[in-house]
C-alpha atoms as an extended CHARMM CRD file, in Angstrom:
* protein
*
       144  EXT
         1         1  UNK       CA              0.0000000000        0.0000000000        0.0000000000  PROA      1               0.0000000000
         2         2  UNK       CA              1.4790000000        3.3750000000       -0.8600000000  PROA      2               0.0000000000
         3         3  UNK       CA              2.9300000000        4.9660000000        2.2160000000  PROA      3               0.0000000000
         4         4  UNK       CA              3.9710000000        8.5970000000        2.2830000000  PROA      4               0.0000000000
         5         5  UNK       CA              7.0020000000       10.1800000000        3.8940000000  PROA      5               0.0000000000
         6         6  UNK       CA              7.0020000000       11.9460000000        7.2910000000  PROA      6               0.0000000000
         7         7  UNK       CA              7.8770000000       15.2720000000        5.6080000000  PROA      7               0.0000000000
         8         8  UNK       CA              4.4240000000       15.1120000000        4.0350000000  PROA      8               0.0000000000
         9         9  UNK       CA              2.7550000000       15.3880000000        7.4330000000  PROA      9               0.0000000000
        10        10  UNK       CA              4.9880000000       18.2200000000        8.6960000000  PROA      10              0.0000000000
        11        11  UNK       CA              4.5240000000       20.3930000000        5.5980000000  PROA      11              0.0000000000
        12        12  UNK       CA              0.7430000000       19.9630000000        5.4800000000  PROA      12              0.0000000000
        13        13  UNK       CA              0.0610000000       22.5580000000        8.1700000000  PROA      13              0.0000000000
        14        14  UNK       CA              2.1140000000       25.3050000000        6.4950000000  PROA      14              0.0000000000
        15        15  UNK       CA              0.9470000000       25.4450000000        2.8790000000  PROA      15              0.0000000000
        16        16  UNK       CA             -2.1160000000       24.3470000000        0.8740000000  PROA      16              0.0000000000
        17        17  UNK       CA              0.2080000000       22.3770000000       -1.4450000000  PROA      17              0.0000000000
        18        18  UNK       CA              2.8320000000       19.8710000000       -0.4060000000  PROA      18              0.0000000000
        19        19  UNK       CA              5.0370000000       17.0690000000       -1.6340000000  PROA      19              0.0000000000
        20        20  UNK       CA              4.7710000000       13.3480000000       -1.0020000000  PROA      20              0.0000000000
        21        21  UNK       CA              6.6460000000       10.2500000000       -2.1320000000  PROA      21              0.0000000000
        22        22  UNK       CA              4.9050000000        6.9860000000       -3.0380000000  PROA      22              0.0000000000
        23        23  UNK       CA              6.0720000000        3.6020000000       -1.7980000000  PROA      23              0.0000000000
        24        24  UNK       CA              4.3170000000        0.4190000000       -2.8250000000  PROA      24              0.0000000000
        25        25  UNK       CA              2.4560000000       -0.9620000000       -5.8600000000  PROA      25              0.0000000000
        26        26  UNK       CA             -1.2380000000       -0.3990000000       -5.1070000000  PROA      26              0.0000000000
        27        27  UNK       CA             -1.6960000000        2.5260000000       -7.5230000000  PROA      27              0.0000000000
        28        28  UNK       CA              0.1880000000        1.0340000000      -10.4900000000  PROA      28              0.0000000000
        29        29  UNK       CA             -0.0290000000        2.0060000000      -13.3780000000  PROA      29              0.0000000000
        30        30  UNK       CA             -1.1340000000        5.5400000000      -12.3860000000  PROA      30              0.0000000000
        31        31  UNK       CA              1.5150000000        5.9310000000       -9.6870000000  PROA      31              0.0000000000
        32        32  UNK       CA              4.6240000000        3.8470000000       -9.2000000000  PROA      32              0.0000000000
        33        33  UNK       CA              6.9990000000        3.2510000000       -6.3280000000  PROA      33              0.0000000000
        34        34  UNK       CA              9.2620000000        6.2970000000       -6.0120000000  PROA      34              0.0000000000
        35        35  UNK       CA              6.9250000000        8.7780000000       -7.7150000000  PROA      35              0.0000000000
        36        36  UNK       CA              6.8190000000       12.2560000000       -6.1740000000  PROA      36              0.0000000000
        37        37  UNK       CA              3.3960000000       13.8760000000       -5.7770000000  PROA      37              0.0000000000
        38        38  UNK       CA              2.0850000000       17.4120000000       -5.4240000000  PROA      38              0.0000000000
        39        39  UNK       CA             -0.8560000000       17.2470000000       -3.0260000000  PROA      39              0.0000000000
        40        40  UNK       CA             -3.5120000000       19.9540000000       -2.5620000000  PROA      40              0.0000000000
        41        41  UNK       CA             -4.3250000000       19.6710000000        1.1430000000  PROA      41              0.0000000000
        42        42  UNK       CA             -7.9630000000       20.2030000000        2.0570000000  PROA      42              0.0000000000
        43        43  UNK       CA             -9.1700000000       20.2580000000       -1.5650000000  PROA      43              0.0000000000
        44        44  UNK       CA            -12.7180000000       19.2200000000       -2.4200000000  PROA      44              0.0000000000
        45        45  UNK       CA            -12.7170000000       15.6040000000       -3.5850000000  PROA      45              0.0000000000
        46        46  UNK       CA            -15.1050000000       13.4420000000       -5.5530000000  PROA      46              0.0000000000
        47        47  UNK       CA            -15.3760000000       10.0910000000       -7.3100000000  PROA      47              0.0000000000
        48        48  UNK       CA            -12.4170000000        9.3730000000       -9.5760000000  PROA      48              0.0000000000
        49        49  UNK       CA             -9.9660000000       11.6290000000       -7.6830000000  PROA      49              0.0000000000
        50        50  UNK       CA             -6.6350000000       10.3050000000       -6.4070000000  PROA      50              0.0000000000
        51        51  UNK       CA             -6.3740000000       11.3100000000       -2.7450000000  PROA      51              0.0000000000
        52        52  UNK       CA             -4.0880000000       11.1290000000        0.2760000000  PROA      52              0.0000000000
        53        53  UNK       CA             -5.8000000000        9.7740000000        3.3680000000  PROA      53              0.0000000000
        54        54  UNK       CA             -5.0740000000        8.4090000000        6.8130000000  PROA      54              0.0000000000
        55        55  UNK       CA             -5.3710000000        4.6450000000        7.0470000000  PROA      55              0.0000000000
        56        56  UNK       CA             -8.5540000000        3.9400000000        9.0440000000  PROA      56              0.0000000000
        57        57  UNK       CA             -6.8200000000        1.4200000000       11.3530000000  PROA      57              0.0000000000
        58        58  UNK       CA             -3.2960000000        2.9350000000       11.4790000000  PROA      58              0.0000000000
        59        59  UNK       CA             -3.8630000000        6.6670000000       11.6880000000  PROA      59              0.0000000000
        60        60  UNK       CA             -0.1340000000        7.4490000000       11.6160000000  PROA      60              0.0000000000
        61        61  UNK       CA              0.0520000000        5.8560000000        8.1370000000  PROA      61              0.0000000000
        62        62  UNK       CA             -0.7900000000        8.0170000000        5.1120000000  PROA      62              0.0000000000
        63        63  UNK       CA             -1.8950000000        6.2290000000        1.9420000000  PROA      63              0.0000000000
        64        64  UNK       CA             -2.8740000000        7.2370000000       -1.5700000000  PROA      64              0.0000000000
        65        65  UNK       CA             -5.9580000000        5.7650000000       -3.2440000000  PROA      65              0.0000000000
        66        66  UNK       CA             -8.6330000000        6.6190000000       -5.8130000000  PROA      66              0.0000000000
        67        67  UNK       CA            -12.1410000000        7.5190000000       -4.6530000000  PROA      67              0.0000000000
        68        68  UNK       CA            -14.7140000000        5.1720000000       -6.1730000000  PROA      68              0.0000000000
        69        69  UNK       CA            -17.9240000000        6.5160000000       -4.6380000000  PROA      69              0.0000000000
        70        70  UNK       CA            -19.5650000000        8.0620000000       -1.6210000000  PROA      70              0.0000000000
        71        71  UNK       CA            -21.2830000000        5.6640000000        0.7550000000  PROA      71              0.0000000000
        72        72  UNK       CA            -22.9450000000        5.9540000000        4.1060000000  PROA      72              0.0000000000
        73        73  UNK       CA            -20.1660000000        6.7620000000        6.5560000000  PROA      73              0.0000000000
        74        74  UNK       CA            -17.6480000000        8.1570000000        4.0640000000  PROA      74              0.0000000000
        75        75  UNK       CA            -15.7800000000        7.3700000000        0.8690000000  PROA      75              0.0000000000
        76        76  UNK       CA            -15.1840000000        4.0110000000       -0.7830000000  PROA      76              0.0000000000
        77        77  UNK       CA            -11.5530000000        4.0540000000       -1.9990000000  PROA      77              0.0000000000
        78        78  UNK       CA             -9.7120000000        1.6370000000       -4.2760000000  PROA      78              0.0000000000
        79        79  UNK       CA             -6.1730000000        1.1840000000       -5.5140000000  PROA      79              0.0000000000
        80        80  UNK       CA             -5.6640000000        1.1200000000       -9.2830000000  PROA      80              0.0000000000
        81        81  UNK       CA             -3.8330000000       -2.2110000000       -8.9620000000  PROA      81              0.0000000000
        82        82  UNK       CA             -6.5010000000       -4.8190000000       -8.1980000000  PROA      82              0.0000000000
        83        83  UNK       CA             -3.8850000000       -7.3430000000       -7.0190000000  PROA      83              0.0000000000
        84        84  UNK       CA             -2.2110000000       -5.1460000000       -4.3810000000  PROA      84              0.0000000000
        85        85  UNK       CA             -5.0930000000       -4.8110000000       -1.9060000000  PROA      85              0.0000000000
        86        86  UNK       CA             -5.0500000000       -2.4150000000        1.0220000000  PROA      86              0.0000000000
        87        87  UNK       CA             -8.1830000000       -0.4530000000        0.1090000000  PROA      87              0.0000000000
        88        88  UNK       CA            -11.8690000000       -0.2770000000        1.0770000000  PROA      88              0.0000000000
        89        89  UNK       CA            -12.3330000000       -3.9220000000        0.1530000000  PROA      89              0.0000000000
        90        90  UNK       CA            -10.1680000000       -4.6100000000        3.2400000000  PROA      90              0.0000000000
        91        91  UNK       CA            -11.2160000000       -1.8360000000        5.6580000000  PROA      91              0.0000000000
        92        92  UNK       CA            -14.5810000000       -0.5090000000        4.4250000000  PROA      92              0.0000000000
        93        93  UNK       CA            -15.5540000000        3.1130000000        3.9630000000  PROA      93              0.0000000000
        94        94  UNK       CA            -13.1290000000        5.8520000000        4.9370000000  PROA      94              0.0000000000
        95        95  UNK       CA            -14.6380000000        8.6710000000        7.0310000000  PROA      95              0.0000000000
        96        96  UNK       CA            -14.5680000000       12.1050000000        5.3630000000  PROA      96              0.0000000000
        97        97  UNK       CA            -12.2380000000       13.5370000000        8.0240000000  PROA      97              0.0000000000
        98        98  UNK       CA             -9.5090000000       11.0070000000        7.1460000000  PROA      98              0.0000000000
        99        99  UNK       CA             -9.2780000000       12.2260000000        3.5340000000  PROA      99              0.0000000000
       100       100  UNK       CA             -6.5460000000       14.8860000000        3.6910000000  PROA      100             0.0000000000
       101       101  UNK       CA             -6.0330000000       16.1020000000        0.1290000000  PROA      101             0.0000000000
       102       102  UNK       CA             -6.1700000000       15.5680000000       -3.6130000000  PROA      102             0.0000000000
       103       103  UNK       CA             -3.1640000000       14.5740000000       -5.7360000000  PROA      103             0.0000000000
       104       104  UNK       CA             -2.6930000000       17.1810000000       -8.4760000000  PROA      104             0.0000000000
       105       105  UNK       CA              0.6270000000       16.3000000000      -10.1040000000  PROA      105             0.0000000000
       106       106  UNK       CA              3.0260000000       13.3680000000      -10.4180000000  PROA      106             0.0000000000
       107       107  UNK       CA              6.7940000000       13.4980000000      -11.0430000000  PROA      107             0.0000000000
       108       108  UNK       CA              8.6920000000       10.3170000000      -11.8430000000  PROA      108             0.0000000000
       109       109  UNK       CA             12.4370000000       10.6240000000      -11.0570000000  PROA      109             0.0000000000
       110       110  UNK       CA             14.9170000000        9.2070000000      -13.5990000000  PROA      110             0.0000000000
       111       111  UNK       CA             16.0280000000        5.6180000000      -13.1500000000  PROA      111             0.0000000000
       112       112  UNK       CA             19.6310000000        4.9670000000      -12.2390000000  PROA      112             0.0000000000
       113       113  UNK       CA             21.7010000000        3.9470000000      -15.2300000000  PROA      113             0.0000000000
       114       114  UNK       CA             19.4530000000        5.7830000000      -17.7030000000  PROA      114             0.0000000000
       115       115  UNK       CA             22.1910000000        7.0850000000      -19.9810000000  PROA      115             0.0000000000
       116       116  UNK       CA             21.2240000000        6.6510000000      -23.6070000000  PROA      116             0.0000000000
       117       117  UNK       CA             19.8960000000        9.7910000000      -25.3420000000  PROA      117             0.0000000000
       118       118  UNK       CA             16.7180000000        7.8960000000      -26.2830000000  PROA      118             0.0000000000
       119       119  UNK       CA             16.0690000000        6.9250000000      -22.6510000000  PROA      119             0.0000000000
       120       120  UNK       CA             16.6280000000       10.5070000000      -21.4690000000  PROA      120             0.0000000000
       121       121  UNK       CA             14.2470000000       11.9320000000      -24.0920000000  PROA      121             0.0000000000
       122       122  UNK       CA             11.6400000000        9.3240000000      -23.2140000000  PROA      122             0.0000000000
       123       123  UNK       CA             11.9800000000       10.1840000000      -19.5120000000  PROA      123             0.0000000000
       124       124  UNK       CA             11.5800000000       13.9230000000      -20.2280000000  PROA      124             0.0000000000
       125       125  UNK       CA              8.3440000000       13.2250000000      -22.1140000000  PROA      125             0.0000000000
       126       126  UNK       CA              6.7460000000       11.1190000000      -19.3620000000  PROA      126             0.0000000000
       127       127  UNK       CA              8.3890000000       12.2420000000      -16.1000000000  PROA      127             0.0000000000
       128       128  UNK       CA              5.9470000000       14.9600000000      -15.0800000000  PROA      128             0.0000000000
       129       129  UNK       CA              2.1960000000       14.6460000000      -15.5380000000  PROA      129             0.0000000000
       130       130  UNK       CA             -0.9620000000       15.9980000000      -13.9280000000  PROA      130             0.0000000000
       131       131  UNK       CA             -3.0830000000       13.3910000000      -12.1630000000  PROA      131             0.0000000000
       132       132  UNK       CA             -6.6090000000       13.6270000000      -13.5270000000  PROA      132             0.0000000000
       133       133  UNK       CA             -9.7200000000       12.0350000000      -12.0610000000  PROA      133             0.0000000000
       134       134  UNK       CA            -10.9620000000        8.9220000000      -13.8180000000  PROA      134             0.0000000000
       135       135  UNK       CA            -14.6930000000        9.0080000000      -14.3050000000  PROA      135             0.0000000000
       136       136  UNK       CA            -15.1130000000        5.8630000000      -16.3560000000  PROA      136             0.0000000000
       137       137  UNK       CA            -17.2300000000        2.7810000000      -15.9460000000  PROA      137             0.0000000000
       138       138  UNK       CA            -14.1200000000        0.6800000000      -15.3850000000  PROA      138             0.0000000000
       139       139  UNK       CA            -14.7350000000       -2.5610000000      -13.5350000000  PROA      139             0.0000000000
       140       140  UNK       CA            -11.9970000000       -1.7170000000      -11.0640000000  PROA      140             0.0000000000
       141       141  UNK       CA            -13.4860000000        1.6500000000      -10.1200000000  PROA      141             0.0000000000
       142       142  UNK       CA            -16.9860000000        0.3520000000       -9.6220000000  PROA      142             0.0000000000
       143       143  UNK       CA            -17.2810000000       -0.1820000000       -5.8890000000  PROA      143             0.0000000000
       144       144  UNK       CA            -18.0620000000       -3.6640000000       -4.7250000000  PROA      144             0.0000000000
């Protein structure tokens, strides 16, 4: 499950935007291990948005998931990787107050050993991207 760095929590109180780093595979292919995120703390969220939230059972753990739908008691959240787990299928709805912010932008750092000109150009083209909400009828996003 994507865990975010401690610096994320400290910077949240100072500015409406902050940085976070992803660890874990639950949001692949949208986010990958090592991706850096720009998070808009306190932003209005809705179905399809990628958000940072406190884990309902481990409140010191921050995770990143996609909102599938609103349900009684909060939000139903899912990871984009159906095989990774660690989402509402495991812990149920997430109360509104545990959703901290919306992910606005993703930066993928270069891989070590990426030296060929082709690899560098490819990295430049895909390294930084906005993270848009997905509002499709995808089977994965339909809450169970």
